[in-house]
N, CA, C and O atoms as a GROMACS GRO file, in nm:
protein
  316
    1MET      N    1   0.360 -15.306 -24.334
    1MET     CA    2   0.206 -15.258 -24.304
    1MET      C    3   0.217 -15.124 -24.229
    1MET      O    4   0.150 -15.023 -24.253
    2ALA      N    5   0.322 -15.141 -24.125
    2ALA     CA    6   0.337 -15.003 -24.046
    2ALA      C    7   0.358 -14.879 -24.124
    2ALA      O    8   0.297 -14.776 -24.097
    3THR      N    9   0.438 -14.887 -24.215
    3THR     CA   10   0.463 -14.784 -24.317
    3THR      C   11   0.354 -14.734 -24.409
    3THR      O   12   0.356 -14.625 -24.468
    4HIS      N   13   0.256 -14.828 -24.417
    4HIS     CA   14   0.177 -14.800 -24.539
    4HIS      C   15   0.049 -14.740 -24.446
    4HIS      O   16  -0.021 -14.654 -24.499
    5LEU      N   17   0.020 -14.779 -24.324
    5LEU     CA   18  -0.077 -14.710 -24.223
    5LEU      C   19  -0.015 -14.571 -24.196
    5LEU      O   20  -0.074 -14.463 -24.195
    6LEU      N   21   0.100 -14.592 -24.176
    6LEU     CA   22   0.147 -14.431 -24.129
    6LEU      C   23   0.129 -14.328 -24.264
    6LEU      O   24   0.082 -14.215 -24.248
    7HIS      N   25   0.155 -14.360 -24.350
    7HIS     CA   26   0.132 -14.275 -24.459
    7HIS      C   27   0.013 -14.276 -24.538
    7HIS      O   28   0.031 -14.206 -24.639
    8LYS      N   29  -0.112 -14.330 -24.534
    8LYS     CA   30  -0.241 -14.322 -24.554
    8LYS      C   31  -0.332 -14.336 -24.449
    8LYS      O   32  -0.449 -14.331 -24.486
    9ALA      N   33  -0.316 -14.349 -24.347
    9ALA     CA   34  -0.411 -14.331 -24.202
    9ALA      C   35  -0.453 -14.190 -24.215
    9ALA      O   36  -0.370 -14.100 -24.208
   10PRO      N   37  -0.593 -14.166 -24.237
   10PRO     CA   38  -0.648 -14.039 -24.226
   10PRO      C   39  -0.653 -13.961 -24.064
   10PRO      O   40  -0.688 -13.846 -24.036
   11CYS      N   41  -0.606 -14.067 -23.976
   11CYS     CA   42  -0.592 -14.007 -23.857
   11CYS      C   43  -0.439 -14.003 -23.791
   11CYS      O   44  -0.345 -13.998 -23.870
   12SER      N   45  -0.411 -14.005 -23.650
   12SER     CA   46  -0.288 -14.003 -23.616
   12SER      C   47  -0.266 -14.161 -23.562
   12SER      O   48  -0.355 -14.228 -23.512
   13VAL      N   49  -0.130 -14.203 -23.583
   13VAL     CA   50  -0.103 -14.342 -23.580
   13VAL      C   51  -0.006 -14.346 -23.485
   13VAL      O   52   0.081 -14.259 -23.484
   14LEU      N   53  -0.006 -14.450 -23.390
   14LEU     CA   54   0.078 -14.467 -23.271
   14LEU      C   55   0.181 -14.585 -23.330
   14LEU      O   56   0.112 -14.683 -23.362
   15ILE      N   57   0.293 -14.603 -23.350
   15ILE     CA   58   0.348 -14.717 -23.365
   15ILE      C   59   0.468 -14.732 -23.243
   15ILE      O   60   0.561 -14.653 -23.233
   16ALA      N   61   0.452 -14.818 -23.177
   16ALA     CA   62   0.505 -14.879 -23.052
   16ALA      C   63   0.602 -15.014 -23.057
   16ALA      O   64   0.585 -15.123 -23.111
   17ARG      N   65   0.686 -14.972 -22.996
   17ARG     CA   66   0.764 -15.122 -22.966
   17ARG      C   67   0.678 -15.231 -22.875
   17ARG      O   68   0.564 -15.208 -22.833
   18PRO      N   69   0.747 -15.344 -22.855
   18PRO     CA   70   0.660 -15.438 -22.801
   18PRO      C   71   0.665 -15.441 -22.650
   18PRO      O   72   0.771 -15.408 -22.598
   19ARG      N   73   0.558 -15.479 -22.567
   19ARG     CA   74   0.560 -15.424 -22.433
   19ARG      C   75   0.685 -15.483 -22.380
   19ARG      O   76   0.745 -15.574 -22.435
   20GLY      N   77   0.730 -15.413 -22.243
   20GLY     CA   78   0.882 -15.439 -22.174
   20GLY      C   79   0.991 -15.415 -22.230
   20GLY      O   80   1.094 -15.459 -22.179
   21GLU      N   81   0.996 -15.342 -22.344
   21GLU     CA   82   1.104 -15.273 -22.359
   21GLU      C   83   1.097 -15.115 -22.348
   21GLU      O   84   1.005 -15.046 -22.391
   22HIS      N   85   1.198 -15.076 -22.290
   22HIS     CA   86   1.183 -14.921 -22.217
   22HIS      C   87   1.220 -14.842 -22.353
   22HIS      O   88   1.302 -14.878 -22.438
   23LEU      N   89   1.132 -14.714 -22.351
   23LEU     CA   90   1.140 -14.610 -22.447
   23LEU      C   91   1.217 -14.526 -22.466
   23LEU      O   92   1.198 -14.436 -22.384
   24ARG      N   93   1.304 -14.503 -22.538
   24ARG     CA   94   1.374 -14.353 -22.483
   24ARG      C   95   1.328 -14.218 -22.551
   24ARG      O   96   1.373 -14.107 -22.526
   25ARG      N   97   1.227 -14.250 -22.645
   25ARG     CA   98   1.194 -14.095 -22.674
   25ARG      C   99   1.042 -14.133 -22.753
   25ARG      O  100   1.003 -14.248 -22.776
   26VAL      N  101   0.984 -14.030 -22.781
   26VAL     CA  102   0.844 -14.033 -22.836
   26VAL      C  103   0.892 -13.943 -22.953
   26VAL      O  104   0.959 -13.842 -22.936
   27LEU      N  105   0.847 -13.994 -23.085
   27LEU     CA  106   0.871 -13.904 -23.182
   27LEU      C  107   0.728 -13.835 -23.239
   27LEU      O  108   0.625 -13.902 -23.245
   28VAL      N  109   0.732 -13.719 -23.274
   28VAL     CA  110   0.590 -13.691 -23.347
   28VAL      C  111   0.589 -13.579 -23.440
   28VAL      O  112   0.629 -13.468 -23.406
   29GLY      N  113   0.541 -13.610 -23.563
   29GLY     CA  114   0.547 -13.548 -23.681
   29GLY      C  115   0.428 -13.421 -23.678
   29GLY      O  116   0.312 -13.460 -23.687
   30ILE      N  117   0.446 -13.301 -23.668
   30ILE     CA  118   0.379 -13.225 -23.677
   30ILE      C  119   0.371 -13.111 -23.813
   30ILE      O  120   0.477 -13.091 -23.872
   31ASP      N  121   0.257 -13.045 -23.856
   31ASP     CA  122   0.262 -12.982 -23.988
   31ASP      C  123   0.176 -12.817 -23.958
   31ASP      O  124   0.148 -12.731 -24.041
   32GLY      N  125   0.153 -12.819 -23.814
   32GLY     CA  126   0.040 -12.695 -23.792
   32GLY      C  127  -0.090 -12.713 -23.795
   32GLY      O  128  -0.161 -12.629 -23.739
   33SER      N  129  -0.153 -12.827 -23.861
   33SER     CA  130  -0.276 -12.857 -23.883
   33SER      C  131  -0.348 -12.869 -23.740
   33SER      O  132  -0.262 -12.873 -23.652
   34SER      N  133  -0.455 -12.876 -23.698
   34SER     CA  134  -0.523 -12.908 -23.578
   34SER      C  135  -0.491 -13.034 -23.526
   34SER      O  136  -0.461 -13.050 -23.408
   35THR      N  137  -0.494 -13.119 -23.602
   35THR     CA  138  -0.469 -13.278 -23.589
   35THR      C  139  -0.360 -13.292 -23.570
   35THR      O  140  -0.352 -13.379 -23.484
   36SER      N  141  -0.236 -13.250 -23.604
   36SER     CA  142  -0.091 -13.223 -23.550
   36SER      C  143  -0.059 -13.178 -23.422
   36SER      O  144   0.026 -13.229 -23.350
   37VAL      N  145  -0.139 -13.064 -23.390
   37VAL     CA  146  -0.149 -13.028 -23.254
   37VAL      C  147  -0.177 -13.128 -23.171
   37VAL      O  148  -0.097 -13.174 -23.090
   38LEU      N  149  -0.302 -13.168 -23.188
   38LEU     CA  150  -0.337 -13.256 -23.091
   38LEU      C  151  -0.284 -13.404 -23.077
   38LEU      O  152  -0.306 -13.479 -22.982
   39ALA      N  153  -0.197 -13.438 -23.213
   39ALA     CA  154  -0.092 -13.581 -23.180
   39ALA      C  155   0.016 -13.522 -23.104
   39ALA      O  156   0.092 -13.606 -23.054
   40LEU      N  157   0.048 -13.383 -23.077
   40LEU     CA  158   0.175 -13.330 -23.006
   40LEU      C  159   0.146 -13.320 -22.876
   40LEU      O  160   0.227 -13.327 -22.783
   41ALA      N  161   0.013 -13.300 -22.867
   41ALA     CA  162  -0.037 -13.279 -22.708
   41ALA      C  163  -0.019 -13.416 -22.640
   41ALA      O  164   0.048 -13.419 -22.537
   42VAL      N  165  -0.078 -13.540 -22.693
   42VAL     CA  166  -0.071 -13.678 -22.694
   42VAL      C  167   0.028 -13.732 -22.656
   42VAL      O  168   0.045 -13.800 -22.554
   43ALA      N  169   0.126 -13.696 -22.767
   43ALA     CA  170   0.252 -13.746 -22.745
   43ALA      C  171   0.328 -13.730 -22.628
   43ALA      O  172   0.383 -13.814 -22.556
   44ALA      N  173   0.319 -13.557 -22.620
   44ALA     CA  174   0.403 -13.493 -22.488
   44ALA      C  175   0.312 -13.578 -22.351
   44ALA      O  176   0.375 -13.617 -22.252
   45GLU      N  177   0.202 -13.594 -22.359
   45GLU     CA  178   0.151 -13.666 -22.226
   45GLU      C  179   0.210 -13.808 -22.206
   45GLU      O  180   0.241 -13.850 -22.094
   46LEU      N  181   0.228 -13.895 -22.350
   46LEU     CA  182   0.283 -14.008 -22.342
   46LEU      C  183   0.433 -14.019 -22.299
   46LEU      O  184   0.476 -14.104 -22.220
   47ALA      N  185   0.505 -13.925 -22.359
   47ALA     CA  186   0.658 -13.908 -22.287
   47ALA      C  187   0.656 -13.865 -22.144
   47ALA      O  188   0.741 -13.911 -22.068
   48LEU      N  189   0.567 -13.780 -22.101
   48LEU     CA  190   0.574 -13.754 -21.979
   48LEU      C  191   0.543 -13.888 -21.880
   48LEU      O  192   0.619 -13.918 -21.787
   49ARG      N  193   0.424 -13.961 -21.912
   49ARG     CA  194   0.374 -14.119 -21.857
   49ARG      C  195   0.504 -14.201 -21.859
   49ARG      O  196   0.535 -14.281 -21.770
   50LEU      N  197   0.578 -14.176 -21.967
   50LEU     CA  198   0.679 -14.291 -21.998
   50LEU      C  199   0.799 -14.239 -21.948
   50LEU      O  200   0.875 -14.334 -21.932
   51ASP      N  201   0.852 -14.135 -21.916
   51ASP     CA  202   0.939 -14.076 -21.860
   51ASP      C  203   1.084 -14.103 -22.000
   51ASP      O  204   1.191 -14.163 -21.993
   52CYS      N  205   1.036 -14.046 -22.084
   52CYS     CA  206   1.137 -14.042 -22.187
   52CYS      C  207   1.100 -13.912 -22.269
   52CYS      O  208   0.996 -13.848 -22.260
   53GLY      N  209   1.199 -13.888 -22.346
   53GLY     CA  210   1.212 -13.789 -22.439
   53GLY      C  211   1.083 -13.755 -22.544
   53GLY      O  212   0.993 -13.834 -22.571
   54LEU      N  213   1.095 -13.640 -22.589
   54LEU     CA  214   0.998 -13.610 -22.687
   54LEU      C  215   1.062 -13.546 -22.793
   54LEU      O  216   1.132 -13.449 -22.765
   55GLU      N  217   1.052 -13.583 -22.912
   55GLU     CA  218   1.141 -13.523 -23.030
   55GLU      C  219   1.007 -13.496 -23.140
   55GLU      O  220   0.935 -13.588 -23.179
   56LYS      N  221   0.990 -13.356 -23.179
   56LYS     CA  222   0.906 -13.330 -23.266
   56LYS      C  223   0.986 -13.297 -23.405
   56LYS      O  224   1.097 -13.244 -23.406
   57LEU      N  225   0.912 -13.339 -23.526
   57LEU     CA  226   0.980 -13.352 -23.640
   57LEU      C  227   0.902 -13.280 -23.729
   57LEU      O  228   0.794 -13.249 -23.678
   58VAL      N  229   0.916 -13.240 -23.848
   58VAL     CA  230   0.864 -13.171 -23.947
   58VAL      C  231   0.907 -13.229 -24.090
   58VAL      O  232   1.025 -13.204 -24.117
   59ALA      N  233   0.854 -13.283 -24.163
   59ALA     CA  234   0.921 -13.332 -24.269
   59ALA      C  235   0.884 -13.230 -24.429
   59ALA      O  236   0.773 -13.226 -24.484
   60HIS      N  237   0.961 -13.185 -24.459
   60HIS     CA  238   0.969 -13.135 -24.610
   60HIS      C  239   0.943 -13.161 -24.713
   60HIS      O  240   0.883 -13.085 -24.789
   61GLY      N  241   0.987 -13.298 -24.746
   61GLY     CA  242   0.992 -13.362 -24.866
   61GLY      C  243   0.874 -13.421 -24.926
   61GLY      O  244   0.877 -13.482 -25.033
   62GLY      N  245   0.744 -13.397 -24.836
   62GLY     CA  246   0.606 -13.444 -24.954
   62GLY      C  247   0.518 -13.336 -24.950
   62GLY      O  248   0.536 -13.244 -25.029
   63ALA      N  249   0.410 -13.334 -24.855
   63ALA     CA  250   0.315 -13.219 -24.841
   63ALA      C  251   0.382 -13.117 -24.770
   63ALA      O  252   0.480 -13.116 -24.696
   64ALA      N  253   0.285 -13.014 -24.819
   64ALA     CA  254   0.366 -12.873 -24.742
   64ALA      C  255   0.326 -12.846 -24.617
   64ALA      O  256   0.208 -12.868 -24.588
   65VAL      N  257   0.400 -12.803 -24.536
   65VAL     CA  258   0.358 -12.776 -24.402
   65VAL      C  259   0.246 -12.659 -24.373
   65VAL      O  260   0.262 -12.539 -24.393
   66HIS      N  261   0.129 -12.727 -24.321
   66HIS     CA  262   0.019 -12.694 -24.294
   66HIS      C  263  -0.020 -12.536 -24.283
   66HIS      O  264  -0.094 -12.458 -24.343
   67ASP      N  265   0.085 -12.529 -24.156
   67ASP     CA  266   0.081 -12.392 -24.082
   67ASP      C  267   0.217 -12.350 -24.045
   67ASP      O  268   0.245 -12.379 -23.929
   68PRO      N  269   0.302 -12.295 -24.107
   68PRO     CA  270   0.458 -12.272 -24.041
   68PRO      C  271   0.462 -12.183 -23.907
   68PRO      O  272   0.545 -12.187 -23.816
   69GLU      N  273   0.362 -12.111 -23.920
   69GLU     CA  274   0.367 -12.021 -23.766
   69GLU      C  275   0.318 -12.104 -23.650
   69GLU      O  276   0.383 -12.098 -23.545
   70VAL      N  277   0.198 -12.188 -23.658
   70VAL     CA  278   0.184 -12.284 -23.559
   70VAL      C  279   0.292 -12.389 -23.518
   70VAL      O  280   0.306 -12.434 -23.404
   71VAL      N  281   0.379 -12.427 -23.649
   71VAL     CA  282   0.485 -12.517 -23.589
   71VAL      C  283   0.616 -12.417 -23.521
   71VAL      O  284   0.694 -12.459 -23.436
   72ALA      N  285   0.618 -12.315 -23.564
   72ALA     CA  286   0.728 -12.236 -23.510
   72ALA      C  287   0.728 -12.222 -23.345
   72ALA      O  288   0.818 -12.243 -23.263
   73ARG      N  289   0.558 -12.166 -23.326
   73ARG     CA  290   0.523 -12.140 -23.186
   73ARG      C  291   0.529 -12.276 -23.084
   73ARG      O  292   0.583 -12.284 -22.973
   74LEU      N  293   0.456 -12.378 -23.158
   74LEU     CA  294   0.440 -12.494 -23.079
   74LEU      C  295   0.586 -12.583 -23.061
   74LEU      O  296   0.600 -12.659 -22.965
   75ALA      N  297   0.676 -12.567 -23.150
   75ALA     CA  298   0.805 -12.627 -23.158
   75ALA      C  299   0.924 -12.551 -23.210
   75ALA      O  300   0.987 -12.587 -23.310
   76PRO      N  301   0.948 -12.461 -23.148
   76PRO     CA  302   1.067 -12.386 -23.213
   76PRO      C  303   1.215 -12.450 -23.199
   76PRO      O  304   1.322 -12.399 -23.232
   77ASP      N  305   1.186 -12.596 -23.131
   77ASP     CA  306   1.301 -12.687 -23.155
   77ASP      C  307   1.305 -12.792 -23.248
   77ASP      O  308   1.376 -12.891 -23.240
   78VAL      N  309   1.202 -12.758 -23.363
   78VAL     CA  310   1.173 -12.879 -23.429
   78VAL      C  311   1.276 -12.924 -23.534
   78VAL      O  312   1.333 -12.830 -23.590
   79GLU      N  313   1.313 -13.051 -23.575
   79GLU     CA  314   1.391 -13.083 -23.653
   79GLU      C  315   1.341 -13.050 -23.798
   79GLU      O  316   1.411 -13.077 -23.896
   0.00000   0.00000   0.00000
């Protein structure tokens, strides 16, 4: 179900572990679109509040990156 929602949802999706488990990182996918820029801001705030790492990811296997310049500016360390 989580995979289906992740791939088909028309909005940002948060998939999290059950309450009580300590998070080591927040992973956010970005493509340079305005919605991914917002998702990055939310993920960064969440990582700060939870005192964990933030990893940014761009997947090149499916849809094209919306705006590579925005990705490069916001996440020069992106994987």
